[in-house]
C-alpha positions in Angstrom: 0.0 0.0 0.0 1.1 3.6 -0.7 2.7 5.1 2.4 0.7 8.2 2.0 -2.5 6.2 2.0 -1.3 4.3 5.1 -0.8 7.7 6.8 -4.2 8.9 5.8 -5.8 5.7 7.1 -3.9 6.0 10.4 -5.2 9.6 10.9 -8.8 8.6 10.3 -8.5 5.5 12.5 -7.0 7.6 15.3 -9.9 10.1 15.1 -12.4 7.1 15.2 -10.6 5.7 18.3 -10.5 9.1 20.0 -14.3 9.4 19.4 -14.9 5.9 20.9 -12.8 6.7 24.0 -14.1 10.1 25.0 -17.3 11.1 26.8 -16.4 14.8 26.6 -19.1 16.6 24.6 -16.7 19.3 23.4 -14.2 16.8 22.1 -17.0 14.8 20.4 -18.2 18.0 18.6 -14.6 18.7 17.5 -14.2 15.2 16.1 -17.5 15.4 14.3 -16.4 18.7 12.8 -13.2 17.0 11.6 -15.2 14.1 10.1 -17.3 16.7 8.1 -14.3 18.8 7.1 -12.8 19.0 3.6 -9.5 17.6 5.1 -11.3 14.4 6.0 -12.6 14.2 2.5 -9.0 14.4 1.2 -8.0 11.6 3.6 -10.8 9.1 2.8 -13.9 8.5 0.7 -15.9 7.4 3.8 -19.2 9.1 4.1 -18.8 11.3 7.2 -22.5 11.3 8.1 -22.7 7.6 7.9 -19.6 7.2 10.0 -20.9 9.6 12.7 -24.2 7.8 12.8 -22.5 4.5 13.3 -20.2 5.8 16.0 -23.1 7.4 17.9 -25.0 4.1 17.8 -21.9 2.3 19.0 -21.5 4.7 21.9 -25.2 4.4 22.8 -24.9 0.6 22.8 -22.1 0.7 25.4 -23.5 3.5 27.6 -25.0 2.0 30.7 
């Protein structure tokens, strides 16, 4: 795989992991803003709204 693509994937995966690990509302907003940014669109073709929806469902599932 192209090293630049590997770096792009690592950036996106780190943001996803950060989203999963935080309960801070401000940080969640910042991460969602990143997912909707043009920079995110440069890094990946993943639909940001679909990703956010799935991450929110995942967080709800594990909130007790």
